[in-house]
N, C-alpha and C positions, 0 to 999 in steps of 0.2 A: 077041533076046538081045544081038546086037552093038550095037543101038541103046541098049538099057538100060545097057550097060557104058560106051558113049561118054558118055551123060548123067551117069553116076556119076563118070567121070573129070573131066568139066567141073565138076561140083559140088565135088569134092575140090579141084580147082584154084582155084576161087573162094574156098573156105574158107581155103586156104593164103595166097592173096593178101590176104584180109581180115586174117588173123592177122599177116602181115608188116606191113601198113599200120598196125595197132594198135600193134605194137612200135615202128615208126618214129615214130609220133605220140607215143607215150609217151616215147621217148628225146629227141625234140625238146622236149617240155614240160619234162622233167627238166633238160635242159641250159639252157633259158630261165630256169627257176626258180633254178638254181644261179648263173647270171649275175646275175639280179636280186638274189639274196641277197648276192652279193659286193658289189654296188653299194649296196644299201640297208641292210645290217646295221649296227645302231648298237651300238658297243661301249662299255662303261663306261670303259675306259681310252683316253686319246688321247695320242699316236698309238696304233694297234693294237699289241697285245703283240708284241714282237719288232722293231718299227720304231723304231730309236733316234733317227733324224733325219728329220723330215718333208721331202717334196719341195717344191720351190719356190725362189723367189729368196732371196738372202742376207738382204734386209731382212725378208721374210716369216718366215724361220727365226728371225731375231733377235727379232721381235715375239712369235713363239710361245714362245721361251725366256723373254722378259720376262713373259709371261702365266703361264708355268708356275711361275716362282719367286716372283712377286708377287701373282698372282691377277687382275691387270688389265694392259691394254696401255698402261702409263704409263711412259715412259722416265724421267721425273723421279723417279717413285716407285722405279723399279728402281735408279737411281743412288744415291738416298738410302738405301734398304735395304741395298744392296751395300756402301756406304761404312761404315755402322754395323757390319755383320757382319764386314767385312774388318779394320777397325781393332781391334775389341774381341774378336773371336771366338777369337784365339789367345793372349791374355794368360795367362801361367801363374800358378801358386800360388793360394792361397786368396783373395788380393787380386783376381785376375781373376774368380774364381767369385762374389765378392760384387758386383763392379762391373758384370758383365754384366747381371744382372736390373735394376739401376737404369737402365742405358742402354737396354735392350731394351723398356722401357715405351713408347717412342715408336713401335715397330713391331709389338709383340704386340697381340692382341685384348684381353687382360687379363692382368695379373700382380699378385698381391697381395704381402703383406709376407714378408720373411725367406727368400726363395728363393735357391737356389744353382744356378748353371749352370756346369759345368766347361768347360774349353777344348775347342775343336774340335767343339762340338755344332752340327749343321747344322739350320737352320730354313727350310723352304720355306713360302711364303704365311703368314708369321708373324701376319698380321692375323686369321687363322682359328684361332689357338692361344690357349687360355685356361688360365691357371694360378692355382691357389688359393694359400693361405698355406703357407710352408715346403716348397715343392716342390723336390726335388733331381733334376737331370738329369745323368747321367754322361757322361764324355768319349766322343767319337765316336758318340754316339747321333744319330738322324735323325728329326725330327718333320716329317711331310709330309702336309698335308691334301689335296693334289692338285688342289683346286678351291676357288674362292672361295665355293662353295655349301655346303661341308662344314665340320666342326669337329673339333678335338681338344680335349677338356676334361678337365683333371686337377684333382681336388679337393685339399683340404688334406692336407698331410703325405704326399703321394705320392712314392715313391722309384723313380726310373728308373735302373737300373744302366747301366754302360758298354756300348757297342756294341749298343744296342737300336734297333729301327726301329718307329715307329708311323705308319701311313699309312691314309688313308681315300680314297674315290673317289666319283664321281658320274656319272650319265648324264643325258640330257634329262628322264627321268621317274623318276629315283631318286637320292636324296641320302644318302650315307653319313655316319657319324658315330662317333667314339670317345668314350665317357664313362667315365672311371675315377674312382670315388668315393674318399672320404677314406681315408687310411692304408693304401693298397694298395702292396705291395712287388713290383716287377718285377725279376727276376733278370737277370744278364748275358746279352747276345746273344739276347734275345727278339724275335720278329717278331709284331707285332700289327696285323692288317688289319681296318679298319672299313668296308670297301666296303658290306657288307650291314647295317650298324649293329651296334655292339658296346657292351655295358655290362658293366663289372666292378664288383661291389659292394664296399662298404667292408670293410676289414680282411682282404682276400684276399692270398694269397701266390702268386707265380709263380716257380718255380725257373728255373735257367738253361736257355737254349735252347728255351724253350716257343714253340710257333707257334700262333697263333689265326687262323683263316682263314675270314672271313665271306663268301666268294664262291667259286664254282666256274667253271671254263671250260666253255662250251658245246661239245659235240663231236658232236652228233647227225648233222649232214650230212657224210658222208664225201667229198663233192665240193668242200668249202670248207675251206681250212686251219684248223686249230683256233684259231690265233692271231687269225683274222679273225672268229670266230663269237661273240665277245663273252664276257661273264661274267654269271653268274646270282647276284644278291645274295641272301644267306641270313643272317638275323639270328642273333646269338649273345647269350645272357644268362648271365653268371656271377654268381650271387647272392653275398651277403656271406659273409665268413669261409670262403671256399673255398681249398684248398691244391692247386695243380697242381705235381706233382713235376717233376724235371728231364726235359727232352726230351719232355714231353707235347705232343700235337697235338690241337687242338679244331677240328672241322669245322663247317660252317654248319648252320642250322636246329636248334640245340641249346641247351637250358637246363640248366645245372648248378646244382642246388639248394643252398640255404643250408647251410653247414657241411660240405660234402662234401670228400672227399680223393680225388685221382686219382693213382694210383701212377706212378712214373717210367717213361717210355717208352711210356705208354698212348696210344691213339688214340680220342678220344671222337667217336662218330658218331651217338649218340642221347641223349635226355634222361637225366639222372641225378637221382634223387630226393634230397630234402634229407637231410643227415647220413649219406650213403652213403659207402662205401669201394669204389672201382671201379679195376680194373687190367686190363691186357691189350690185345691188338689183334684186334678192336675191344674197347674197354673194357666190362667186365661187372661188375655189382655183386656183391661177394663178402661184404659185411657192412655193419653199421651202427655208427656211433660211439656210445659210451656204453653 
C-alpha cells in the first residue's frame, strides 16, 4: 500500500513537472514570436503610426523628409518643388487661384484646363496628383498621396471644398489609390483615405465632415502596441449619384450602390444596394428611392 502511494506521488510529481515545462516553453515561444513580430511587422504607413520623427542622423532625417514630400530622395527636386509652392501657394484673391494651376503644371502629374486652386492648399508628392478639367480645390485642403507608387485622380468638374484632406498610402505589397470621377462635390472638412483603394462615382455628393476610411488598424496581438501592428487595406466603392449626408462615416470593404442616399451621422459598415435609403449606426436600409 505504501509502495503504491509512493509510486502515485512520483507520477503526480512528474505530471506537474511536465505541465510546468509545457507552460514555460509556451511562454518562451510566445515571447519570441512577439519579439519577431515587433522586428518584422511591415506597416503600411512609414514611419509607424505615432512616430512623428524617425531615428537617425540629421542628414538621414532630412532625406526621409525630402522623400516624404517629393516622392524621391532628390534634393534638387525638393528645392524646385518647394520654391514653386512657397512663392505661389499663398497668393490671395481670384488672381492667385487662376495663376496657381498654370504654374503647378510643372510639378503635378497632370492638370487640365480651367482649374482653380485657392491659396494655402498643400500638395505632397504632387507628381502623383492628377486633375481633370475645371477642378476646384478649396483653401487649406491637403492632397497627400504618401508615396510615389500611389495616385490621387480627380475627374472633370470635381469640387473639393475647404479644409478637406485626401490621402492614400502603400506598403511593399499593396498600393493605395483615390479615384474621384466627374462632377463629384466634396463638402467642407471631409477626410478621404485611399489606403485600401477608393473609387467615388460621378455625380456623387459628400456633405460636410464625411470620413471615408479604407483601412483598419491591426490589433490582434495584445503584446505588440497597436500602432506597430500595421494597417489592413480594405477597398471602398461608392457608385455614381450617391449622396452621403453630413458626418457620415464609411468603413472599409463596402460598396454603396448607384443612386443611394445615406442619412446624416450614419456609419456604413456593409454594402448598400442601389437606390437605397440607409440611416443609423450601423446604417440600415429603411427604404428605396422612387
